[in-house]
N, C-alpha and C positions, 0 to 999 in steps of 0.2 A: 391708918390701918386698912380702911376700905379701899383706898387707892392702890395700896400694895397688893391686896387680895385680888382686885380686879386686874391688875397688871399681870400677876403670875397666872391668873386664870386665862387671860388672853394668850399668854405664852404657851400654856398647855394646850389650848384649843388649836393654836397655829401649828404646834408640833404634831398633834394628832392628825390635822389636815394634811400636813406635809408628808407624814408617814403613810397615810392612806393613798395620797397621790403617787408616792414612790412605789408602793406595792402594786397599785393599779397600772402604772407605767411599766413596771417590770413584767407584770402578767401579759400586757399587750405585746411587749417585745418578745416574750417567750412564744406567744401564739403566732405572731407574724413570722418569727424565725422558724417555727415548726412548719408553718404553711410553706415558706420558701424552700426549706429543705425537702419537704415532701414533693413539691412541684419540681424541684431540680432533679430529684431521684427519679420521678416519673418521666421527665423529659429524657434522661439518660437511658432509661429502660426502653422508651419508645424509639430513641435514636439507634439503639443497638441493632435493630432489625435491618437497618439500612447499611450496615457494615458488610453485608453479604453482597458480592459483586452482582450487578444486573447487566444483561446484554440487551442492546437495542440495535435493530437493523433497519436501514432506510434503503429501499430499492431505487437506485438512480440509473439503472441500465438504459432506460429509454433516452436519457439526456446525457449522462456523463460516462456511460458504458462501464460502470462498476457498482457494486453494493458497498455502502458505508456501514461499518459496524462500530458501535461504541460500547465499551465496558466501563461501568461507573459504580462507585460506592461512596458513601458518606461516612466519614470518620472524624471525630473530634472537631466538628464544625467545618470540615473541608471536603469539597467535592474532588474526588480523584477520578481521572478519566484517561482511557486509552482509546483513540479513534483510529481506525484503519480502513483501507480499501482492499478489496479482494482482486483487483486487477490494476494494470498500469497501461492504459491505452496510449497509443503513439502521440496523440496531441499534447500529452502532459510534458513531453520534452520541450515543447515550445511555450506552453502556457506557464510553466514554472519560471520561465525567463522574464515574464511580464512583471512590471514593477508592482502593480496593485492586485495581482491575481490572488484570490483566496476563497475560502469557504466560510460560511456562517452556519454553525450548528445551533438550531433553536430548540430549546426544551419547552414543550407545549403541554398545557393541562388538558383535562378531558373535554373542556368546552372550546378548545382550539386557540386559547390565548397563550401568548409567549410569556413564560415566567422567568426565563433566563436565556441569554444568547452568548455564544462563544465564537468570536471571529478568529480564524486561523489562516495565516498567509500560507500559500502553497510551499514557499521556501522553508517554512518551519517543519514540514513533514520530513521524516526520514524515509529514504527509498529502501524498500525491501527487495532483495535480489535472491535468485535461486543459486544453485551450486555452479551454474555456468556464468554467473555474474549478470544475468538478464533481469531487469526490473520486473517484479511481479505484483507490486502494490506499494502503498505508502502507509506510514503509521506516525502517530503523534501522541505524546504523553504530557499531561499537565495536572495541576491541582490549584484550586482557588476556594475562597470562602463561600459557603452556602449554608443557610439555616435549614433546620429539619423540615419546617412547614413547606418551604419552597421545594425541597427534594421530594417530599411526600406527594406533592401535587403534580409531579411530572407524569404524564400519561403516554407520551410518544415524543419522537424527534422529527423535525423536518430540516431540510438543508437548502440554503441559498448559495449562489456562486457568482463570481465576478470575473469570468475568463471565457475565452472562446474555446470551443471543442473542435474547431476546424484545423486541419493540418495544412500549412502553406503549400501551394503547388509549386514545387521546384523540381521539374523533371530531371535536371542534370545533377541534382544533389539529393542525397538521402537525408533523413532527419539527423541533426547534429548530435554527436555524442556529448554527454555532459563532461565538461572539463574537470579533471581531477583537482579537487580542492583540498587544502591542508587541514586535517582535523585538529591539528595542534596550534592553529592560529589563535592569537589572543582575542579576548572579549567575545567569545562565542557562547551561545546557550547550549545546554546539553543536547537538545534535539538536533541542532545544527551540526554539532561535532559528530553525532552518531550518523547523521545523513551523509556527511563527508566521508566518514569511515566506511560506510556501506559502498562507496564508489570503488573501494579497493578490493572488495570481495564480500563473502557472506559474513555477517556480523554474528559473533557468538559471545554470550556472556560467560566469562570464565571464573567469576567470583563476584562478591558483593560490590556493585558499582564498577566492575571491570569488564571491558568489552574488547574483543580482538577480531581483526580481519586481515588475512594475508600478511601476517607479520607486523602489522600496525596495532598498537594498543593504546586505549584511552581509559583512564581510571578517574572516578569521581568520588568525592566525599559522599557517604550515604545519607548524612543528616540534612544536607542542603543542595546536593547535586552540583556543587562547584568543582572545578577541575583540580584533581590531585596530581596526576602525572599523565604525560602523553609522549609517545615515541613512535 
């Protein structure tokens, strides 16, 4: 009788302990979950302010003879950027033909430390032309992953380059005109297709993901910028 009583007493004590541990564990999970949800909600609220596009300008006239402007925003953990120049100096016709010619756009914090760098080959830029077909600048669009803390720390941009700004001295020849390239060629990035399209005339966006110049048209899927149609 005493053995049975002790046995069932032990069972009841174990069940009470297990119940207490269960409720304690549940309470901890609720608290942790609540803290995580509150933190996630706070981060989203904080991130929302960076969805407004911000303009950055780097004066490169003394060295590259143009100003570089970047428009950026952060949305859903991705940095969206449009980078453009306000001029197209003559040396670019030669520099863009060089194999490794490019820019590096550095995102710098208030203390002067680089927090992110974006290398861009000159060939990846689209040529902007006026109504006469004359190049007046370059532009580049891209997006990539970036967290909120990194974006929030950006205070300014600086630029490095790996090309010559000298125009070759060829008295008997003028600067070579860019050869017309086919924007419908396979395996091209969106930026390169638009750059090639710009060689034919002024590029105009005529619809979502649809661009036209001098009778040529290139259309992209809007969700991933892959080629939809080209003629």
